[in-house]
N, C-alpha and C positions, 0 to 999 in steps of 0.2 A: 562394631568397635574393632579397630585394628589393634593387634597385640604383638609386641616384639617377640621374636622367637629366641634368637641367640642374645643373651643379656650379659654384657661385660659388667665388671664390678669396679666402680670408681671409689666407693666408700663402703666400709664394712664395720658393723658393730659386733664386737666379740666380748661376751660376758658370760663366762662359764664357771660352774661349780666344779665339774670334772675337767681337769686341764689336760687330759690325755689328748695328744695330737695338736694342741693349741699352737705351739711354736711352729710346727710344720705348716699348719694352715696360714698362720700369720706371715711366714716367709713367702709362701706361694702368692698370697694377696699382694704383698709389697712388691714382689717381682713383676707383677702385672700392673704396677703403678697405682694400687689402691691405697687410700688413706684408712688408717686403722683408728677406730674409736673403741674405748674400753673403759672398764670400771675396776676399782679395787684390786683384788689379787690377780685378776686376769691382766690388767694393765701392768702391774709390777712384773709378772712373769714375762710378758712380751718385751718390756723395757730391759729386763735383766738379760734377755737373749739378744739384745742389741738392735731391736726393731723399733722404728719410730712409731709412737702411739700418742694419741690425744685423749686425755681424760674426758669422759662425758660431761663432767661439770664445767670444764674449760670450753667445750664445744657449745654447750647450752647457755653458759653464763649464769647458771643456777647451781648452787652447791648441793651436795648430798646432805640430806637432813634426816632427823629422827633415827639416828644410829644406822643410816644406810637404808632404812625402809623406803625412802623416796629418793631415787637417783635417776631413773630413766622414764618416770611417769610425767613427762613434760612434752609440750607441743613440738619442740625442736627435734625430739627423737621420734615420737609417734607420727608427727606430720611428715618427717623424712621417710618413714617406712610406708605410711598409708597413702601418700600422695600419688595419684595416677599420672604417669608421665604422658599419657595419650590424651589427656583432657586439658585444653588450654587454660580453663578456669583454675584447675588445680595448680598447674605450673605457675600461673600468675600469682596466686595466693602464696605459694611457697617462696617465690622471689620477693614478694611484698614483705613477708615476715622473716626473710633471710633464713629460710629453712632449707638445708642442703639435703638432697636425696640420699637415702641409704639403700644400697643395692643388695646387701647380704647381711643376714643376722645369724649369728651362731650363739645359741643359748642352750645350756642344760640346767636343770632346775636344782634348787636347794634339795639336799638328800632327805626329803621327808620320810620316804619309805624306810630307808636305812636307819634313820634316827628312831623311828617307832620300833623297828626290829631289834635295835640295840637295848631296848628296855628303858629308854630315856624318860624323864619326867615330863609332865604336861607342858611346862614352860618351854623346855627345849624343843619339844615336838611342834608347838605353835610357832616358835621363832623360825623353824625350818619349813614353814608354809610360805612358799614363794608367791609373791604378788606381781612384781614387775616382770619376772621371767615369763609367766604364762601370757601376760598382756603383750609382751614383745613377740612371742611366738605366734599368737593368734593374729596379731596385726600383720606380721610378715606373711603368714600363710594366706590370709585373706587377699593380700595384694601380690600373690605369687606370679601374675603375669609380668611383674616388674622386679620382684624381690625373691632372692634365694634364701630359704630358711633351713638351718641346720640345727638339729636337736640331739644328735648322737655322734660321738667321735668316729663311729664306724662309717659315717656318711662322708667324711672329709676327703678321703682319697679320690673318690669318683669326681667330686667337685673340683679338687685340685687339678685333675686331669682335664676337666672341662674348661677351667680357666686358662690353662695353657693353650687350649684350642680356640680361645676367643670368648668363651662365656658359657653359661648354662642354657640348655634348651627349655622351652616352655613345658615339654613333656616331663623333663627331669624336675623342674620346679613344682609342677602339679603333684608329682609323686611325693616330693619332699613335704609339700603342704599337707597332703593326706596323712603322712607319717607324723607331722607336727601336731595335728589335731588329735590323732590317736594318743600321742604322748600326753597332751594336756588332759584329755579325757581320763586316761588311766591315773594320772596324778590327782585329779579331782576325785576320782572314785576312791583312791586310797585315803584321802582326807575325809571324805564323807563316811567311809567305813569306820575310820578311827573315831570320829565323833559319835557314830551310832554305838560302837562298842563301849565307849566311855559312859554312855547313858544306859548301857545294858540292853540296847535294842538291836538284837541280832537280825530281826526281820522288819526293817524300817519301811515306811510308806513308799519311799523311792529306793529301790534296791539297785546298787551300783556294782558292776562286775567288770573287772579288767584283767587281762593276762598278757604276758610277754611270750611270743612264740619262741620256743626253745629249738624246735626242729620241725621241718616238714617230713611227714611220714610217707612211705611208699604208697600206701593206700589205707583205707579205713577198715571196717570189719570185713569188707569184701573188696576185691580188686577194682570194681567200678566206682568205688567211693573215694573221694579225696579226704585227707585227714592231716592234722598237725597236732603237735604236743605243745601246750601252753603251761607256763608256770604263773602262779598268782602272788608270788612273794611270800607265801607261807613257809615257815621253818619246820613244819611237821615232817619228821623223818619218813622217807619213803622213796618212791621212784623219782620224784622231782629233785631230791637232795642227794641221791645215791651217786657214787662213783662207779662207772662201768669199768671193770678190770680187764675184761676180755669179751670176745664174741662180736658178732655183727650187730647192726643197728636193731633196736627193739621195734617191733611192729605195734600197731594200734591195739591188737588183741593181747600181745605180750604185756604191754603197759597196764591194760585194764586188769588182766589176770594177776600180774605181779602185785599190784596195789591190793587186790582182794586177799591174796595169800599173806602178805606182810601184815595187813591189818588184823587178820585172824590169828596169826602166830603171836602177835603182841599181847593177846589176851592172857597168856600163861607165863608164870614165873619160873616153874620148873623147866628143864631143857625140853623144848618142843619142836616138832616138825609139822608143817602143813603142806600137803600136796594139793594143788588146785588145777582143775581142768574146766575151761569155759566158765570162769568166775565162780565155780562151786568147789568147795573142798571135796576131794575124793578119798582123802586119808588124813587123819590128824591123830597125833599121839604125844603124850608127855612121858618122860622116863628119867632115869638117873644120869643119862648121857644122851647127847644128840645122836650118836650112832644107834643106840637102842631105840630111841624115839623114831628114827628113820625106819628101822625094821618093822615096827608095829604100825606105823602110818602106811607103809607100802603094802602090808598084808591086807589091809582093808579093801583095796581095789587095785591090784597090780596091773590090770588091763588098762584102766583109765589113766593110771599114773604115767603111762608111756606118752611122751611129748608134753608133759605137764610142767607146772611151775612149782618149785620147791622153796619154801620159806623156813628159815630157822631163827630162833630168838636168842642165839648165842654165837660165839665165834666158831666158824666152820673149821673143823680139824681134819687131819689127813685121813683118819680111819673113815669118818663119815663121807668125806669127799670121794674116796675110793668106792664106797657102796653106791652113792648116787650116780657115779660115772658109769656104772654097769648097765644103766638103762638110758634111753634117749630122753634128755631133759632140755627144755627150751631155755629156762632161766633159773638161776639160784640167787636168792636174795637173803642177806644176813647182815647183822651189824658189822661183822668183821670176819676175816679168814686168816689162818696161819699161812706162812710162806710155803710150808709143805703141802697144804691143801691147794693153794694156788698152783703149785707145780703139778699136782695131780690133774687138775682141771685144764691146764694149759694145753694138754694133748687133745682136748675136745674143742676144736676151733670154732664150731658153731654155737657152743654153749655160752650163754651170757652170764657173767658173774657180776652181781651188783652188791656193793658194800655201802651201808647207810651210816655207820658210826654209832647209831643208837636206835632204839625202838620207839614207835609212836606211843603216846599215852592213850590207852583205850577209854579212859574216863574223861579225857579233855573234851571241851566243847568245840564248836565250829558249825559251819553251815554247808550243806550239800545242795547242789543245784542240778535240776534236770529239765531239759527243754521240752516244750510242748508246742503244737501248732498255735501260733499267735501269742506265745508267752513262755513262761517257765515256772516250775515249782521250786520252792526253796524250803528246806527244813533243817532243823538242828541235827547234828550228828547223833546216831544212836549210841550214846555213851552210857546207857543204862546197864547196871550190873546187879545181879541178884546175889545176895549173900545168904549163907545158911540160916542166919538169925531171922531172915524175913520169910522163910519157907513155911507153908502151912500144911501139915499132914492131914489129909482128908479121908484116909482109909483106916480100917481097923488095925492094920499092921503098919508100923512105921518102918522106914528103910533102915537097914543095918549101916554101920559106919562106912563099910566098903561101898555099899550101894549109894550112899549119900555122896561120897567123893566122886563116883562115876556120874551121878545125876548132875552135879554141879559142872563137871567137865562137859557132859553131853549138851547141856543147855547153853553153855558158852560157845560150843561149836555151832549149835543150831542158829545162833544169832547171825552167823556168817553164811548160812545156806539159804538159797533162794526158796521162797514160799511156794507151795506148802512144804515145810521142811520136817523131816523125821530123821533123827540120829540115834543109832544104837551104839552103845559104848560098853567096854569092859576093861578093867584094869588100866584105866587112863588112856585108852585108845579107842578110836572108832572101829566098829566092826560091821557097820552098814549105814549108808547114807542115801536117803531118798529126797530129791530136790525138784522144785519147780513144777509140780503137778497141779492140775486143776482140782483134784480130789486128794484129801489127806490120806485116805485109805490107799490110794494108788502109790503115794510116796512111801508109805509103810511097806507095801508089797514089793516095790522096786528095791528098797533097801535090803529086804530079805533075799530077793533074787540075787543081788550083787554079793551079798554075804555068802550065799551058797556057792557062787562061782569062786569067791576067794577061798572058801573052805576046801573046795576040790583042788585048787592050785597048791594048797599046802598039805594035801593028803588027808583031809578030814571028811567024814561022811555027812556030818550035820552042819547046818549054817553056823557061822561064828556068833550069830545072835543068841544062841542058846545060853541062858544064864547071864545075859547082858541086862543093862538098863536102857531105857529109851527116853528121848526128849522130843517134844513137839513145840514148834515156835509159837503156836497159837492153840486156842482151846479146841477140843473135839466137839463138833456140833451134834454128833450122835455116838452111841456106844460102839458102833462097828469099827471105828478107828482104833479105839482102845483094845477091842477084842483081837484085831489083827496083830497088835504088838504082843499080846499074850500068846497067840498062836506061834509067833516067831520065837518065843522063849524068853521074853523080857520078864524080869522079876520085880522091876520097879519102874515107875514112870514119873517124869516131871513135865508139867505143862502149866500155862498161865491160869487156866480156869476162867470162869465168866460166862459159860454157855447157859442158856435157859434149861438145858438138859444135863447140867452138871450132876444132879442126883442120880440120873440113869448111868452116867459114866462111872461115878463112884461105886454104885451098886455092882456094876460089871467087874470093877477092880476087886472089890471085896469077894465077889463070887469066885474069882480066879485065885484069890489068896495073895495078890500082889500088893505092894506098897505104892502109894501115889501121893505126890506133893504138888501144891499149887504155888506159883511164883507171884501171881498178881501182876506180872509184866510180860508182855508179848514182844516178839522180835520179828515182825513181818519184814521181808526183804524182797522187794519187787524189782 
């Protein structure tokens, strides 16, 4: 089959919701001698700009009906788009039925995604489901050997340049066709997701996922891996919605770690700071000010904090900014920052400052997706929260009010530490964190080792875990894990419970004279 390569445009259909660049495109087409067909608001905009335009209803001889729901779904339009110019039978049929070829189609769709994001009612959302637009796009993309399809104003300039040179190439039309199908796929995915959410089905039989590439990254986790950052249209505050105030582009690892840090700091209402390294918190604290919270978070593991990510749950002030600036920090993320704080950080050219405007809701729902060979896993977000009223005291001694506050804090931190997770805390700050070990005992011991290093750094002879409380993200399968916490100096423990050896673990706690509470909820994080 012979296929034309350089395709001039003799007739174009322009029907766009987003009219950015429409007039410039129309002028370029008219300058090349093309006839313009259009509908509704697009036709009016072109006409108001002084461009000759034929209404689709005049071209087809069939009026728009059903409040505009049917205007382009007619043979004179789709025949003109789908007819193959290289097949004599197609050409003959088009001539027989007086169907004029359409060489370029520019369509962008009703703003369904934006309508949903605005909180509009069901009727408005449904009315913004485009029918004719996707049909036009898919038809033009299918016949890309002969038709140029435009679905985004960002594509106009290159096509305008091509028209001036005589027409679009087959290679360009094929690329535009691929982009067109990606757009309709994402559009349909958004609609399918909305319907699933309306019926409360977050994990439907057919799971649709679509994203818009925000930027290509220099590389992925490692330099030999390619990577890109995609947004999914969600309005959840975080790295995708943040304004970058300063610093170089974020890397794959920066983005991943920043998301982890910001989600963790959003757990707390008092002024809080979270320092993350390799997606794990290495220091977390709450206090009466962000400056004080920073001091206590840093004390937990000052070595790991070097080159880390810092998240705050309030407006970054000058005093706190000065403290953070004393060590090498990759990223600071916060809802806002004072001008004085921005001025302090401006001297750190490589430090990225991200401002989100608000915090994510840790209790909100949503779905998290992870790829596997041959498929992917999807689960709802871990928005579980343990309240004091749901705790079950299982030892002879109940925790003191101070211990209880620290237990709640430590368990909330453990939710954001990779399993197996052990968190020691005292006075609203972490004093030891063990993460990602195959054995829970090893996590407990690593946390103590880190705590001892931190103690030496601040001139103390004993680990900071002395007199602390401890949290475990899941139950202790044996008493040895609990005994390790006791050896480290923990006076109270919070854990989910549920082991077949709970009685042994409780007995070990009673023998040591410590308090222990069960949450009934675990927080595995793999």
